[in-house]
C-alpha positions as CSV (number, residue, x, y, z in Angstrom):
1,M,0.0,0.0,0.0
2,A,1.5,3.3,-1.1
3,A,2.1,6.0,1.5
4,Q,-0.7,8.2,0.2
5,E,-3.1,5.3,-0.1
6,R,-2.2,4.2,3.4
7,A,-2.8,7.7,4.8
8,A,-6.3,7.8,3.2
9,F,-7.0,4.3,4.6
10,E,-6.0,5.2,8.1
11,K,-8.1,8.4,7.9
12,R,-11.1,6.2,7.2
13,L,-10.2,4.0,10.2
14,K,-9.9,7.1,12.4
15,S,-13.4,8.2,11.3
16,Y,-14.8,5.3,13.3
17,E,-13.5,6.6,16.6
18,G,-16.3,7.7,18.9
19,R,-18.9,5.7,16.9
20,G,-21.1,3.3,18.8
21,A,-20.3,-0.4,18.7
22,A,-23.4,-1.4,20.6
23,A,-26.3,0.6,22.1
24,S,-28.7,-0.4,24.9
25,G,-27.3,-4.0,25.0
26,A,-28.7,-6.2,27.7
27,G,-27.1,-8.9,29.7
28,R,-28.6,-12.3,29.0
29,D,-29.1,-13.0,32.7
30,P,-29.3,-10.8,35.7
31,V,-26.4,-11.1,38.2
32,N,-27.0,-14.4,39.9
33,E,-25.5,-16.6,42.6
34,P,-24.8,-19.8,40.4
35,M,-22.6,-17.8,38.0
36,I,-20.8,-16.2,40.9
37,R,-20.2,-19.6,42.4
38,H,-18.9,-21.2,39.2
39,W,-16.6,-18.2,38.7
40,C,-15.2,-18.4,42.2
41,E,-14.6,-22.1,41.9
42,A,-12.8,-21.7,38.6
43,M,-10.7,-18.9,40.0
44,G,-10.1,-20.6,43.3
45,D,-11.4,-17.4,45.0
46,A,-12.9,-18.2,48.4
47,H,-13.5,-14.7,49.6
48,P,-16.5,-14.6,51.9
49,A,-17.9,-11.4,50.3
50,Y,-18.9,-13.6,47.3
51,R,-21.2,-16.0,49.1
52,G,-24.1,-16.0,51.6
53,P,-26.5,-13.3,52.5
54,G,-25.5,-9.9,51.2
55,A,-23.1,-11.5,48.7
56,V,-21.7,-9.4,45.8
57,A,-20.2,-10.5,42.5
58,P,-16.4,-10.4,42.1
59,P,-15.7,-7.1,40.4
60,T,-13.6,-8.8,37.7
61,M,-16.8,-10.5,36.5
62,L,-17.9,-7.2,35.0
63,Q,-17.6,-8.3,31.4
64,A,-19.0,-11.8,32.1
65,W,-22.5,-10.3,32.6
66,T,-22.4,-8.7,29.1
67,M,-21.1,-11.6,27.1
68,G,-23.3,-13.0,24.3
69,G,-22.5,-16.6,24.8
70,L,-22.1,-19.2,22.0
71,S,-24.9,-17.5,20.0
72,G,-22.8,-14.3,19.8
73,H,-23.5,-10.7,20.5
74,Q,-26.9,-9.2,19.6
75,G,-27.5,-5.5,18.9
76,R,-24.2,-4.5,17.6
77,N,-24.2,-1.3,15.6
78,T,-23.2,-1.3,11.9
79,A,-20.1,0.8,12.6
80,H,-18.4,-2.1,14.4
81,D,-19.0,-4.5,11.5
82,E,-18.0,-1.8,8.9
83,L,-14.7,-1.2,10.6
84,F,-13.9,-4.9,10.8
85,A,-14.9,-5.4,7.2
86,L,-12.6,-2.5,6.2
87,L,-9.7,-4.1,8.0
88,D,-10.5,-7.5,6.5
89,G,-10.4,-5.9,3.1
90,A,-6.9,-4.6,3.8
91,G,-5.7,-8.1,4.6
92,C,-6.0,-7.7,8.4
93,T,-8.0,-10.9,8.7
94,S,-6.6,-12.2,12.0
95,I,-7.4,-11.0,15.4
96,V,-5.9,-11.4,18.8
97,A,-7.0,-9.9,22.2
98,T,-4.1,-8.0,23.8
99,D,-5.4,-6.5,27.0
100,C,-8.3,-5.1,28.9
101,E,-8.8,-2.5,31.6
102,Q,-11.7,-2.3,34.1
103,E,-13.0,0.4,36.4
104,Y,-15.5,-0.4,39.1
105,L,-18.1,2.2,40.2
106,R,-20.4,0.1,42.3
107,P,-20.7,-3.5,43.5
108,L,-22.9,-5.9,41.5
109,R,-25.4,-8.0,43.5
110,P,-27.6,-10.9,42.6
111,G,-30.7,-9.7,40.9
112,D,-29.1,-6.6,39.3
113,A,-30.2,-6.2,35.6
114,I,-27.3,-5.4,33.4
115,T,-27.3,-3.1,30.4
116,F,-24.5,-1.6,28.5
117,D,-23.4,0.7,25.7
118,A,-20.2,0.3,23.8
119,V,-18.2,2.7,21.7
120,I,-15.1,2.4,19.4
121,E,-12.8,4.5,21.5
122,S,-9.6,4.4,19.4
123,V,-8.0,2.9,16.3
124,S,-4.2,3.1,16.4
125,G,-1.9,3.8,13.5
126,R,-0.3,1.0,11.6
127,K,1.8,-1.3,13.9
128,T,4.1,-4.2,13.2
129,T,4.4,-7.0,15.7
130,K,5.8,-10.5,15.6
131,L,2.4,-11.7,14.7
132,G,2.1,-9.4,11.8
133,T,1.2,-5.9,10.8
134,G,-2.2,-4.3,11.7
135,Y,-4.1,-1.9,13.9
136,F,-5.1,-1.9,17.6
137,V,-8.8,-1.3,18.1
138,T,-10.0,-0.3,21.6
139,T,-13.6,-0.6,22.5
140,R,-15.0,0.9,25.7
141,M,-18.1,-0.6,27.3
142,D,-20.0,1.3,29.9
143,V,-21.9,-1.2,32.1
144,L,-25.0,-0.2,34.1
145,A,-26.8,-2.1,36.8
146,N,-30.5,-1.3,37.2
147,G,-29.7,1.8,35.2
148,E,-26.9,3.0,37.5
149,P,-23.3,3.2,36.3
150,A,-21.5,0.1,37.5
151,G,-18.2,0.0,35.7
152,T,-16.2,0.5,32.5
153,H,-14.5,-2.2,30.5
154,R,-11.9,-1.3,27.9
155,F,-11.0,-4.2,25.5
156,R,-8.2,-3.9,23.1
157,I,-7.5,-6.2,20.1
158,L,-5.0,-6.3,17.3
159,K,-6.5,-6.8,13.9
160,Y,-3.6,-7.9,11.7
161,A,-2.3,-9.5,8.5
162,P,-0.4,-12.6,9.7
163,A,3.4,-12.4,9.1
164,A,4.8,-15.1,6.8
165,R,6.1,-18.1,8.7
166,R,9.8,-18.7,8.5
167,T,10.9,-22.1,7.3
168,Q,12.5,-24.0,10.1
169,P,15.8,-25.6,9.3
170,A,15.8,-29.4,9.1
171,E,17.3,-31.3,12.0
172,G,21.0,-31.9,11.5
173,S,21.3,-29.0,9.0
174,G,23.7,-27.2,11.3
175,A,21.5,-24.1,11.3
176,A,21.5,-22.3,14.7
177,P,18.2,-22.7,16.7
178,G,16.2,-19.6,17.1
179,G,17.8,-18.1,14.0
180,G,21.1,-17.6,15.8
181,R,19.9,-14.5,17.6
182,G,20.1,-15.9,21.1
183,G,16.4,-16.9,21.2
184,P,15.2,-20.1,22.8
185,S,15.8,-23.3,20.9
186,K,12.7,-24.6,19.2
187,G,13.5,-28.0,20.8
188,K,13.4,-26.7,24.4
189,R,10.5,-26.1,26.7
190,P,9.5,-22.6,27.5
191,R,11.0,-21.4,30.7
192,P,8.8,-20.4,33.6
193,V,8.5,-16.7,34.4
194,V,10.2,-16.3,37.8
195,N,9.6,-13.1,39.7
196,R,9.8,-11.8,43.3
197,D,6.3,-13.2,44.0
198,N,7.1,-16.8,43.0
199,A,10.9,-17.1,43.3
200,G,10.5,-19.0,46.5
201,F,8.4,-21.6,44.8
202,W,10.9,-22.2,42.1
203,D,13.8,-22.3,44.6
204,G,11.9,-25.1,46.4
205,V,11.4,-27.0,43.1
206,A,15.1,-26.7,42.4
207,A,15.6,-28.4,45.7
208,G,13.1,-31.1,45.1
209,R,10.4,-29.6,47.3
210,L,6.9,-28.5,46.4
211,L,6.1,-25.5,48.7
212,I,2.6,-24.1,49.3
213,Q,2.1,-20.7,50.8
214,R,0.4,-20.4,54.2
215,C,-1.1,-17.1,55.2
216,G,0.5,-15.6,58.4
217,G,-2.9,-14.1,59.3
218,C,-5.5,-16.7,58.9
219,G,-3.5,-19.8,58.1
220,V,-5.2,-20.5,54.8
221,L,-3.1,-22.4,52.3
222,R,-2.9,-20.9,48.8
223,F,-1.6,-21.8,45.4
224,P,-0.4,-20.4,43.1
225,W,1.9,-18.1,45.0
226,L,0.5,-14.6,45.6
227,P,1.8,-11.5,47.5
228,G,-1.3,-11.4,49.7
229,C,-4.0,-13.6,51.1
230,N,-7.3,-13.8,49.2
231,A,-9.1,-14.7,52.3
232,C,-8.0,-12.1,54.8
233,G,-5.7,-9.8,52.9
234,A,-2.7,-10.4,55.1
235,A,0.7,-9.9,53.4
236,E,2.6,-12.2,55.8
237,W,3.2,-15.8,54.9
238,D,5.3,-18.9,55.4
239,T,5.4,-22.2,53.5
240,V,4.5,-25.8,54.1
241,E,5.9,-28.6,52.0
242,A,3.3,-30.7,50.0
243,C,3.4,-34.4,50.9
244,G,3.3,-35.1,47.1
245,T,0.0,-37.0,46.8
246,G,-3.1,-35.8,45.0
247,T,-5.8,-36.6,42.5
248,V,-6.7,-35.4,39.0
249,Y,-9.5,-32.8,39.6
250,S,-9.9,-32.1,35.9
251,Y,-7.8,-32.4,32.8
252,V,-7.5,-31.6,29.1
253,V,-5.6,-33.5,26.4
254,M,-3.4,-31.3,24.2
255,H,-3.6,-32.5,20.6
256,H,-2.6,-29.5,18.4
257,P,-0.3,-27.8,17.7
258,P,2.4,-30.4,18.4
259,F,5.2,-29.3,20.7
260,P,8.1,-31.7,20.4
261,A,9.7,-30.2,23.5
262,F,6.8,-31.7,25.6
263,A,7.6,-35.2,24.6
264,E,8.0,-37.5,27.6
265,P,11.1,-39.6,27.9
266,D,9.1,-42.6,28.9
267,G,7.1,-42.4,25.6
268,A,3.8,-41.5,27.3
269,A,3.6,-38.6,24.8
270,D,5.7,-38.9,21.7
271,A,7.3,-36.0,19.8
272,A,4.0,-35.0,18.2
273,G,1.9,-35.3,21.4
274,P,-0.8,-35.6,22.5
275,Y,-0.2,-35.1,26.2
276,A,-2.4,-34.6,29.2
277,V,-2.5,-31.4,31.3
278,G,-4.2,-31.8,34.6
279,L,-5.7,-29.7,37.4
280,I,-4.3,-31.6,40.3
281,E,-5.9,-31.4,43.8
282,L,-3.2,-31.9,46.3
283,A,-3.8,-33.7,49.6
284,E,-3.4,-30.3,51.3
285,G,-6.5,-29.1,49.4
286,V,-5.0,-26.6,47.0
287,R,-4.9,-27.2,43.2
288,M,-2.2,-26.7,40.6
289,V,-1.9,-27.2,36.9
290,S,0.8,-29.6,35.7
291,N,1.5,-32.4,33.3
292,V,0.2,-35.9,34.1
293,V,2.9,-38.3,33.0
294,G,3.7,-42.0,33.1
295,V,0.4,-43.0,31.6
296,P,-1.1,-42.7,28.1
297,C,-3.1,-39.5,27.8
298,D,-6.3,-41.4,26.9
299,E,-6.1,-43.2,30.2
300,V,-6.1,-40.1,32.4
301,R,-9.3,-39.8,34.4
302,V,-10.9,-37.5,36.9
303,G,-10.2,-38.8,40.4
304,M,-7.0,-40.7,39.3
305,P,-4.5,-40.8,42.2
306,V,-1.2,-39.1,41.2
307,R,2.1,-38.6,43.0
308,L,4.5,-35.7,42.6
309,A,7.7,-36.2,40.6
310,F,10.3,-33.8,39.4
311,L,11.2,-33.8,35.7
312,T,14.6,-32.6,34.7
313,V,14.0,-30.5,31.6
314,D,16.6,-30.0,29.0
315,G,19.2,-31.1,31.5
316,E,19.0,-27.6,33.0
317,W,16.1,-27.1,35.4
318,E,13.4,-29.0,37.3
319,L,9.7,-29.1,36.7
320,P,7.0,-30.5,39.1
321,V,4.8,-33.0,37.3
322,F,2.4,-35.7,38.5
323,R,2.8,-39.4,37.8
324,A,-0.1,-41.9,37.9
325,D,-0.1,-43.6,41.2
326,P,0.1,-46.6,40.8
327,P,1.9,-46.1,37.4
328,G,-0.4,-46.9,34.5
329,G,-3.3,-47.1,36.9
330,S,-6.8,-46.4,35.6
331,A,-8.5,-45.4,38.9
332,G,-11.4,-42.9,38.8
333,G,-14.3,-42.5,36.5
334,G,-15.6,-39.3,34.8
335,E,-14.3,-37.4,31.9
336,G,-12.6,-34.1,32.4
């Protein structure tokens, strides 16, 4: 696209700023206790404010009450569809959500009727990312409960033309992994992000110990590691070592895309996968996500007993995983 043509195109994109994306939308259901309960269970959030008489909804559920479900959104304005069609026509056919921001103005309580208006707040200039070249589109949704302002939800996506994939060098070709630029080898697992909030956990793993945080205020155990307690808000904590036993609370089987780096040395998952990722409920009561190994992925079941093991990855670092206990056992029943 020539510079003059691009300038005209971007001027057309800018003309959509401030135009409505949805008007007088209505939540499909009022704020209700079952959805609050499911959300809290999924998030592992046991805060007492979200249950019992006088309960409120977690503020971060703000968008959940406005979502269209599998049938999609109803009542969108034509401006939204026009903008996306314009970007599609320019080759920006792919989309990825990048971030959201929320502001809370009042608590939501069971029975509140949700309505909302949405506006196309901004369209960026042309940006080039690793995914491809495109434009960031930010939509602002103003959420009301029983007609009163309840919060604002800004949602930003990148609408882009996918970058051409680089051809990977064949094994044994002698080409440097990662293009020789110091990036991670394609044959190695992604490294965990270690920061000041979870460094103690990874220090424990390196020493062959699975450590769970224990609140110094109320004594509640928590996982993953957090700087403060979800139950009482206390910032003090110590740790307890997990005994290493647990059960599969839920699981998924990863089929595609294949990640050769996740192949198991015992052959439970070959170089192309698939492999099982489980939500493991430890004997101490907390849950963590990890690989289930030592058993074919199609034999993993909800309720299967598992035992902690440490997998040496790439000969460099340790990773906690869970092995079927007994190995190859088929205990438990339901599907995940």
